[in-house]
MINU-201837 format. One record per residue (C-alpha): x, y, z. Coordinates in pm, 1 decimal. Example, Ala and Ser with C-alpha at 12.3 -4.5 7.8 and 13.67 -1.06 7.14 Angstrom:
% MINU-201837
         u         v         w
    1230.0    -450.0     780.0
    1367.0    -106.0     714.0
% end
This chain:
% MINU-201837
         u         v         w
    4978.0   19544.3    5715.2
    5172.6   19442.0    6015.8
    4996.7   19259.7    6284.3
    4989.3   19459.2    6622.1
    5246.7   19365.9    6883.6
    5251.6   19446.7    7255.2
    5546.4   19637.5    7383.0
    5666.9   19621.0    7750.4
    5943.2   19847.4    7872.4
    6059.0   19834.6    8226.6
    6176.9   20179.6    8344.9
    6279.0   20051.6    8710.5
    6253.7   19752.7    8926.5
    6457.8   19498.3    8705.9
    6821.3   19425.4    8796.8
    6761.5   19620.9    9106.8
    6534.7   19635.7    9411.0
    6303.2   19944.9    9420.8
    6167.5   20217.7    9183.7
    5938.6   19958.4    9016.1
    5788.1   20107.1    8669.5
    5661.2   19920.6    8377.8
    5530.5   20065.4    8049.9
    5270.1   19875.5    7847.6
    5227.5   20003.9    7477.3
    4971.1   19864.4    7245.3
    4801.3   20004.1    6934.9
    4933.4   20363.2    7000.6
    4805.9   20367.6    7371.5
    5029.5   20346.2    7694.5
    4952.2   20227.6    8042.5
    5223.3   20249.5    8331.2
    5213.2   20019.3    8627.4
    5370.9   20149.0    8932.5
    5579.3   20451.0    8988.6
    5815.2   20375.5    9270.8
    6120.3   20507.2    9441.6
    6432.0   20338.8    9607.8
    6676.4   20441.9    9869.2
    7022.2   20536.7    9748.5
    7298.9   20267.2    9789.1
    7627.6   20335.1    9980.7
    7787.1   20528.8    9665.4
    7530.6   20800.7    9663.5
    7506.8   20893.7   10043.4
    7355.4   21240.1   10044.4
    7080.2   21162.9    9780.4
    6746.3   21106.9    9940.1
    6567.3   20909.8    9674.5
    6601.3   20771.0    9330.5
    6308.5   20740.8    9087.3
    6286.5   20624.5    8718.2
    6351.2   20858.7    8424.6
    6013.0   20903.5    8256.1
    6136.2   21084.8    7948.2
    6013.1   20801.0    7724.7
    5658.8   20868.1    7844.0
    5680.5   21227.8    7843.3
    5762.2   21207.8    7471.0
    5429.1   21034.1    7436.9
    5212.7   21184.7    7684.4
    4902.2   21197.2    7437.6
    4920.9   20810.1    7456.4
    4910.3   20772.0    7841.6
    4575.2   20616.4    7961.0
    4660.1   20595.3    8334.5
    4904.0   20474.4    8609.0
    4803.2   20145.3    8770.3
    4919.9   20070.3    9137.3
    4960.8   19731.6    9263.8
    5023.6   19822.0    9619.7
    5119.1   20108.2    9849.9
    5463.8   20039.5    9943.7
    5744.1   20325.0    9865.7
    5910.6   20114.6    9590.7
    5591.3   20104.9    9418.7
    5424.6   20463.4    9475.1
    5728.7   20674.5    9602.4
    5787.0   20833.1    9257.6
    5443.6   20955.7    9198.3
    5451.4   21313.4    9318.9
    5787.2   21381.4    9136.3
    5688.0   21221.1    8824.9
    5335.5   21396.4    8805.8
    5538.5   21718.9    8796.5
    5682.0   21580.5    8478.5
    5332.3   21518.2    8341.4
    5166.7   21863.9    8371.7
    5105.9   21872.9    8007.9
    4818.7   21608.6    8030.0
    4697.8   21662.6    8389.8
    4508.6   21530.7    8564.3
    4659.1   21172.6    8530.3
    4418.3   20896.3    8609.7
    4578.1   20672.4    8891.0
    4414.6   20362.5    8990.7
    4460.6   20150.0    9285.9
    4321.7   20027.2    9612.2
    4168.5   20242.7    9884.4
    4491.7   20215.3   10084.9
    4750.2   20268.9    9797.6
    4549.0   20554.0    9670.2
    4520.9   20723.1   10016.8
    4920.7   20690.2   10067.8
    4980.4   20816.1    9703.0
    4739.2   21107.5    9763.8
    4936.9   21210.7   10085.5
    5250.4   21201.4    9899.1
    5130.6   21424.6    9618.1
    4986.7   21670.7    9879.1
    5330.7   21679.2   10025.8
    5551.5   21738.0    9728.2
    5320.6   21802.5    9432.2
    4991.2   21946.3    9318.4
    4672.7   21734.7    9389.7
    4525.2   21873.4    9079.0
    4772.2   21672.5    8872.2
    4629.5   21346.6    8965.5
    4280.1   21189.4    8910.3
    4277.0   20934.4    9180.1
    4033.3   20624.9    9126.9
    3974.8   20358.1    9384.3
    3914.1   20016.4    9221.3
    3719.1   19713.9    9328.7
    3873.1   19357.2    9279.1
    3680.5   19171.6    9015.2
    3549.1   19465.0    8830.1
    3685.6   19527.3    8469.2
    3803.4   19883.1    8383.3
    3844.1   19994.4    8023.9
    4149.8   20246.9    7968.5
    4137.8   20386.6    7605.5
    4027.7   20155.7    7329.6
    4251.1   19863.4    7344.5
    4308.7   19802.4    7719.0
    4097.8   19630.7    7980.1
    4201.9   19599.5    8327.3
    4125.8   19382.2    8633.1
    4271.9   19405.1    8978.7
    4316.0   19060.8    9155.8
    4375.3   19041.5    9535.1
    4720.4   18909.2    9630.3
    4852.1   18870.1   10001.3
    5157.8   19089.6   10074.6
    5287.4   19278.9   10379.6
    5029.9   19544.5   10319.9
    4658.6   19520.3   10275.8
    4506.7   19617.9    9920.0
    4776.2   19450.6    9721.4
    4682.6   19329.6    9370.0
    4807.4   19161.0    9084.9
    4714.3   19352.3    8772.6
    4546.7   19160.8    8468.8
    4562.9   19357.6    8141.1
    4348.3   19229.2    7859.2
    4428.2   19291.1    7489.1
    4324.9   19138.4    7163.4
    4650.6   18939.6    7200.6
    4520.4   18784.9    7538.8
    4594.4   18857.3    7887.8
    4901.1   18993.2    8054.1
    4944.4   18928.4    8436.1
    5160.6   19163.8    8634.4
    5190.7   19000.7    8984.4
    5307.0   19285.1    9188.3
    5460.2   19179.8    9513.9
    5283.4   18859.8    9651.0
    5299.3   18545.9    9833.3
    5043.4   18269.5    9899.0
    4983.0   18318.9   10270.1
    4689.9   18102.2   10408.3
    4660.5   18299.3   10720.8
    4689.8   18675.5   10630.3
    4615.0   18898.8   10932.0
    4483.2   19171.2   10727.8
    4296.3   19154.1   10391.0
    4197.6   18843.2   10170.4
    4415.5   18559.7   10042.4
    4546.6   18558.9    9710.2
    4267.4   18493.2    9466.1
    4383.5   18169.8    9330.4
    4056.3   18071.9    9163.6
    4060.2   18395.6    8947.5
    4425.3   18359.1    8848.3
    4343.9   18016.8    8736.6
    4037.4   18120.5    8537.4
    4253.0   18375.2    8348.9
    4494.8   18121.5    8275.4
    4233.0   17908.7    8109.7
    4134.0   18194.5    7917.5
    4485.0   18239.5    7789.8
    4770.9   18452.7    7925.7
    5020.5   18595.4    7675.3
    5275.7   18697.9    7920.8
    5335.3   18669.6    8302.5
    5553.2   18927.3    8466.2
    5640.7   18784.3    8811.3
    5784.1   18897.7    9129.6
    6121.6   18699.1    9151.6
    6303.7   18863.4    9441.6
    6277.2   18560.1    9686.8
    6374.8   18298.3    9402.4
    6674.7   18207.1    9601.8
    6463.0   18047.9    9889.8
    6319.9   17706.2    9863.2
    5974.3   17600.8    9976.8
    5729.0   17876.0   10083.9
    5747.1   18179.0   10259.0
    5619.4   18163.8   10613.6
    5282.0   18323.8   10708.0
    5255.2   18643.3   10880.3
    5109.9   18452.2   11174.1
    5437.4   18339.4   11286.6
    5554.2   18689.0   11342.9
    5257.7   18768.6   11565.4
    5373.1   18476.6   11800.3
    5736.9   18595.8   11793.2
    5642.2   18955.0   11870.1
    5419.0   18843.0   12143.1
    5679.6   18636.6   12303.8
    5971.0   18898.3   12273.0
    5752.0   19185.4   12389.0
    5621.9   19004.1   12674.4
    5952.6   18915.7   12802.9
    6102.1   19254.0   12766.6
    6195.0   19438.7   13088.2
    6269.3   19782.3   12962.9
    6105.9   20008.7   12670.8
    6050.8   19824.6   12346.0
    6113.4   20020.2   12013.9
    6021.9   19855.9   11705.8
    6115.6   19975.1   11359.8
    5984.0   19869.5   11028.9
    5876.1   20012.8   10703.1
    5613.4   20294.0   10747.1
    5378.4   20127.1   10519.1
    5406.5   19770.5   10659.0
    5057.6   19801.0   10822.6
    5039.3   19440.8   10889.0
    5357.6   19461.3   11114.0
    5221.4   19767.3   11276.0
    4886.4   19604.0   11362.4
    5067.5   19292.8   11511.2
    5306.7   19508.0   11710.2
    5019.1   19738.3   11881.7
    4812.1   19411.4   11959.1
    5109.5   19258.5   12109.9
    5196.8   19566.4   12306.6
    4836.2   19595.1   12457.5
    4811.5   19220.7   12545.0
    5125.8   19293.1   12770.1
    4994.5   19620.5   12933.2
    5208.7   19856.1   12718.2
    5098.8   20184.3   12555.6
    5215.2   20273.3   12195.9
    5377.0   20584.0   12070.3
    5442.2   20653.9   11704.1
    5746.2   20846.5   11618.0
    5861.2   20951.3   11255.7
    5660.8   21164.6   11008.4
    5593.3   20873.7   10756.3
    5513.2   20623.7   11035.8
    5260.3   20875.6   11184.3
    5110.3   20960.9   10849.4
    5087.3   20603.9   10751.8
    4915.2   20476.3   11072.5
    4678.8   20776.9   11059.0
    4565.4   20700.0   10716.7
    4532.6   20324.1   10800.2
    4297.6   20405.0   11102.8
    4091.1   20640.3   10906.7
    4029.2   20378.4   10633.5
    3954.6   20098.4   10914.0
    4271.9   19881.9   10840.2
    4418.6   19956.6   11163.8
    4180.8   19944.5   11478.1
    4392.2   19978.3   11776.8
    4227.0   19890.5   12136.1
    4102.4   20224.7   12285.0
    4365.6   20422.8   12463.2
    4669.1   20215.8   12366.9
    4787.4   20486.2   12135.7
    4963.3   20768.6   12321.0
    5188.3   21076.1   12236.2
    5566.1   21003.8   12255.6
    5592.0   21269.5   12539.9
    5352.3   21063.3   12726.7
    5518.5   20728.1   12662.7
    5860.3   20847.5   12785.3
    5704.9   20932.6   13120.6
    5564.5   20579.3   13161.4
    5733.8   20313.6   13365.9
    5966.2   20160.3   13104.8
    5792.0   19826.3   13111.7
    5479.7   20001.6   13005.4
    5591.0   20168.6   12688.6
    5655.2   20079.3   12318.3
    5746.6   20310.7   12042.3
    5709.1   20234.3   11678.4
    5956.1   20423.0   11465.1
    6086.5   20455.4   11115.1
    6449.6   20361.9   11044.8
    6439.5   19999.8   10960.6
    6664.3   20060.3   10654.2
    6931.8   20285.0   10836.5
    6773.5   20588.5   10670.3
    6984.4   20896.7   10762.6
    6674.5   21110.7   10847.0
    6445.0   20863.6   11013.5
    6359.7   20862.5   11395.0
    6571.0   20560.9   11476.1
    6887.4   20714.2   11344.8
    6835.9   21020.7   11555.3
    6770.5   20790.9   11864.0
    7081.6   20610.3   11793.3
    7268.6   20932.1   11781.7
    7105.4   21046.5   12112.6
    6971.4   21344.7   11903.2
    6595.5   21287.8   11920.6
    6406.1   21570.0   12088.1
    6189.8   21329.4   12304.7
    6313.7   20987.0   12296.9
    6628.7   20879.2   12492.4
    6724.1   20513.0   12532.5
    6879.2   20347.9   12845.9
    7065.8   20020.1   12882.2
    6805.9   19725.8   12915.3
    6577.0   19893.3   12653.3
    6507.1   19686.4   12343.7
    6498.5   19768.1   11973.5
    6338.6   19527.4   11741.3
    6421.0   19516.9   11360.3
    6106.1   19392.0   11196.8
    6242.1   19410.8   10836.4
    6543.7   19286.4   10632.3
    6773.9   19531.5   10473.6
    6691.5   19619.7   10113.0
    7012.9   19514.1    9894.3
    7247.9   19801.7    9910.6
    7133.0   19919.0   10252.0
    7303.9   19637.9   10463.1
    7597.7   19852.5   10574.9
    7387.9   20135.7   10685.5
    7157.1   19916.3   10901.5
    7459.6   19728.5   11044.5
    7597.1   20065.1   11148.5
    7285.8   20159.5   11326.5
    7268.4   19842.6   11508.4
    7622.5   19866.1   11622.1
    7558.3   20202.7   11753.4
    7280.5   20083.8   11956.6
    7488.0   19809.4   12105.7
    7750.1   20052.2   12190.4
    7470.1   20226.9   12385.1
    7409.8   19929.4   12593.3
    7061.2   19869.1   12414.4
    6968.2   19491.4   12326.7
    6885.3   19455.1   11957.8
    6682.4   19180.7   11805.3
    6689.7   19145.1   11428.6
    6637.3   18870.4   11165.5
    6974.5   18716.9   11164.3
    6940.6   18624.1   11540.7
    6562.5   18572.5   11547.0
    6443.0   18469.6   11210.4
    6065.0   18499.6   11261.1
    6068.3   18852.6   11393.5
    6008.2   18946.9   11021.8
    5885.0   18736.5   10747.8
    5897.0   18832.5   10381.5
    5600.0   18949.9   10169.5
    5741.8   18777.2    9863.0
    5668.9   18435.0    9724.0
    5957.2   18167.3    9750.5
    6038.8   17892.0    9491.4
    5733.5   17668.1    9540.1
    5492.7   17963.8    9528.6
    5654.7   18102.8    9215.2
    5615.0   17763.0    9054.5
    5258.6   17766.8    9172.6
    5186.5   18099.3    9026.6
    5319.0   17975.2    8689.4
    5094.1   17654.6    8697.6
    4797.0   17873.2    8773.7
    4854.3   18134.0    8502.4
    5011.2   17890.3    8247.8
    5156.9   18203.4    8025.6
    5299.2   18160.0    7688.6
    5576.8   18391.3    7792.0
    5755.9   18444.2    8128.4
    5930.4   18769.3    8223.5
    6072.6   18788.7    8587.3
    6072.4   19139.2    8750.8
    6131.9   19294.7    9081.6
    6487.6   19154.9    9156.2
    6853.5   19202.4    9084.7
    6999.2   19011.6    8805.6
    7083.6   18689.3    8981.1
    6706.4   18675.1    9094.1
    6595.9   18700.6    8721.0
    6831.9   18444.4    8607.1
    6737.9   18203.2    8884.9
    6374.2   18243.7    8788.6
    6434.2   18157.8    8422.1
    6595.8   17843.3    8558.4
    6303.0   17775.1    8762.0
    6078.9   17824.8    8460.7
    6289.0   17587.4    8262.9
    6241.0   17334.4    8522.5
    5867.3   17357.1    8475.1
    5920.8   17270.7    8102.4
    5897.5   17633.4    7952.1
    6117.5   17652.4    7650.3
    6432.2   17889.2    7670.7
    6291.2   18131.5    7409.6
    5974.4   18167.3    7613.3
    6130.1   18293.2    7923.7
    6307.5   18655.9    7876.0
    6520.3   18813.9    8123.3
    6442.5   19192.5    8091.3
    6683.3   19488.2    8129.6
    6612.7   19848.7    8223.8
    6499.2   20041.3    7920.9
    6504.9   19743.1    7685.8
    6191.9   19727.7    7464.7
    6033.0   19373.8    7455.6
    5790.5   19321.9    7182.6
    5524.0   19041.3    7198.4
    5299.2   18869.1    6936.8
    5108.2   18548.8    6985.1
    5410.1   18347.0    6832.7
    5726.5   18522.0    6950.2
    5899.3   18783.0    7163.7
    6182.6   18997.0    7023.7
    6418.9   19277.6    7151.0
    6360.9   19621.6    6979.2
    6638.1   19849.2    7113.5
    6630.1   20047.3    7426.5
    6510.5   20373.9    7556.9
    6678.3   20618.2    7795.7
    6616.9   20517.6    8165.3
    6893.5   20647.7    8370.9
    6820.8   20704.9    8747.3
    6678.3   21041.9    8857.6
    6805.1   21181.5    9203.5
    6571.9   21337.5    9438.3
    6747.7   21572.2    9661.9
    6553.6   21737.7    9946.1
    6740.9   22059.3    9982.8
    6487.4   22144.8   10250.8
    6223.1   21912.2   10386.8
    5946.4   22035.4   10156.1
    6170.1   22145.8    9852.5
    6280.4   21836.2    9663.2
    6519.2   21895.0    9348.3
    6528.6   21637.0    9069.8
    6891.7   21562.8    8938.5
    6953.4   21336.5    8660.7
    7271.2   21140.0    8718.0
    7434.1   21230.0    8373.9
    7365.2   21598.9    8453.1
    7514.9   21607.4    8807.0
    7870.1   21687.9    8696.0
    7744.3   21996.0    8497.5
    7510.1   22120.3    8759.4
    7773.6   22110.4    9039.6
    7858.3   21892.0    9335.2
    8017.4   21962.1    9683.0
    8198.2   21683.0    9833.4
    8275.8   21691.0   10214.7
    8522.7   21422.1   10313.2
    8639.1   21369.0   10676.6
    8734.4   21072.2   10900.2
    8594.3   20977.0   11214.1
    8687.6   20737.2   11497.1
    8488.7   20424.0   11465.1
    8426.4   20369.5   11846.0
    8364.3   20709.1   11968.3
    8238.7   20890.1   11644.9
    8470.1   21193.4   11707.9
    8657.9   21366.8   11420.8
    8997.1   21257.8   11339.0
    9093.7   21439.1   11025.4
    8930.7   21691.5   10786.1
    8691.2   21806.7   10672.0
    8800.8   21870.1   10318.9
    8510.1   22049.4   10140.4
    8567.9   22074.3    9765.9
    8362.0   22179.5    9470.2
    8322.0   22035.4    9133.4
    8143.2   22173.7    8817.2
    8014.8   22487.8    8978.5
    8122.2   22716.4    8727.0
    8185.5   23026.7    8958.6
    7857.3   22997.4    9134.2
    8051.6   22963.2    9450.9
    8396.4   23143.0    9484.1
    8695.4   23001.9    9683.8
    8648.4   23254.8    9962.1
    8280.8   23167.2   10012.3
    8378.3   22777.4   10008.4
    8659.1   22846.9   10257.5
    8418.3   23025.0   10495.2
    8168.3   22745.8   10470.0
    8448.1   22477.2   10536.9
    8550.2   22674.9   10845.4
    8187.9   22702.6   10990.0
    8139.0   22318.9   10905.9
    8464.7   22236.2   11105.1
    8319.4   22439.5   11395.4
    8010.6   22239.5   11377.0
    8197.9   21915.2   11374.5
    8413.2   22024.0   11665.6
    8102.5   22084.9   11886.2
    7978.1   21740.4   11833.3
    8038.5   21487.1   12118.7
    8054.9   21179.1   11878.8
    7820.3   20876.5   11915.8
    7644.6   20965.3   11588.7
    7507.4   20680.5   11373.4
    7685.4   20697.4   11035.0
    7377.0   20772.1   10849.9
    7271.6   21045.1   11064.7
    7603.0   21195.1   11035.7
    7555.7   21210.3   10671.9
    7219.6   21374.6   10708.0
    7361.2   21646.7   10938.6
    7653.5   21708.4   10705.4
    7425.0   21768.8   10425.2
    7192.5   21987.1   10614.2
    7453.0   22202.0   10772.8
    7642.5   22264.5   10467.1
    7328.7   22308.6   10250.0
    7215.4   22561.1   10480.6
    7551.4   22758.4   10502.5
    7591.3   22748.0   10126.4
    7243.1   22885.0   10054.2
    7301.1   23155.4   10297.9
    7624.8   23268.9   10161.7
    7566.0   23201.8    9790.4
    7198.8   23141.3    9720.7
    7280.0   22820.4    9567.1
    7176.2   22466.1    9629.5
    7420.6   22216.1    9483.0
    7425.6   21829.4    9523.7
    7614.9   21755.8    9850.5
    7782.8   21413.4    9883.2
    7932.5   21360.0   10233.1
    8222.9   21100.4   10210.6
    8296.2   20969.7   10573.2
    8549.9   20725.2   10655.5
    8584.0   20546.0   10985.1
    8914.8   20438.6   11163.7
% end
């Protein structure tokens, strides 16, 4: 009889940044770690989110014992509501995580799915949880840019498997405990078969700076600002939000929250006690905009140039309540995710055109620090855990390759350090690792045809289900229309006739003609999609994928 082997299958998060998801399969049982989403890159503007393909799991739903969450960032929980809809056959699905991660996941499910599909379970660090007959699970605290972050240790008869999640060794974390090095070292002594490690910051020497340096920088910048201050960061970056609120309060500013996800995130964090703003410091946006400019700060979404975020609307002078004036200051307390650099740059350019001062990491490095371990910390994790095999995850291919070199520097044999690929099955025994083919794992596109109506489109099905392409040229300086639009249809199979398409095109031209220019590029993408989508549904009762192709001259 063949000896049992542990199969590890990344469905997202390797060779890319975002949509983290890893399958662990052992003795006819299956566990999933994380279920994330990622923002689309330049070639998919018009798509709202990208999530992993869970077809492999759907074919084995009777084996699924639970989904484990390392922490509450979008790239680790953003796919949950859409994936749960695929798992209705075994509802409710047990989902384990920290109090904050579970609260964020629950809010997403309430927005876009059915809460009855999930059985949310808040975990405690140091406690063992049995999932099925062959897995035990322990959640180990690590520091990251959000409280309630865990490394996940899976115990099987082959030994421990440690999945680090996103982590660093921060000696002075503003919120939450330090990384539990003692427990990691103890598990290392007990015997770790495989370490799956965050690798995204392997290019950086030394250690990642502590979050404490950001507090000092924000205090200095906000204290010196003469006009309004607008700070943008990830909505779930509770550490940064807490730092910003406290700095604003110290300098006599009231704080307003703008952006649906930011409002939801801060509300949940306050309810759970992670955010405890001084009394009276949080005010509605409408009140903040009536205060003297030196007494107001706004926290907004949009640090990644997201087309529908509050900052995109502000930069396009199209926000219903917020108008900036020369002398105001916008702080980007985040670095662009790979693929978003151009969109973020366009938003920053647009703000400069408006006479707004902008501070971002390229000119003020400590306005943001990463939540990920640099090279010395990655080595430290390896020394603590002492795994038999190493698998770098959470990074583009160069990060995975550089992590392999780092492990070899520490004396690991080449056959013990494995670079994973999306959908590639890694099979482990105590003695060896081998590759056992691949599973389907193409990206699934999430298209919000209305704010509350997401449609899932598999990339290989897009051509057959239909695409509307809207191409036009705008003036780089003014944002005004130069040429187009040309609206074409592909693969609609008669669902939209030429006459309807011509009328939709004319209506869209009239919309563009009314615009005064000055839109941020990302926001123009969003407006193009919403205007065309509304007209197509009104005339043809059809919601195809809409891809705006906007050129600048």
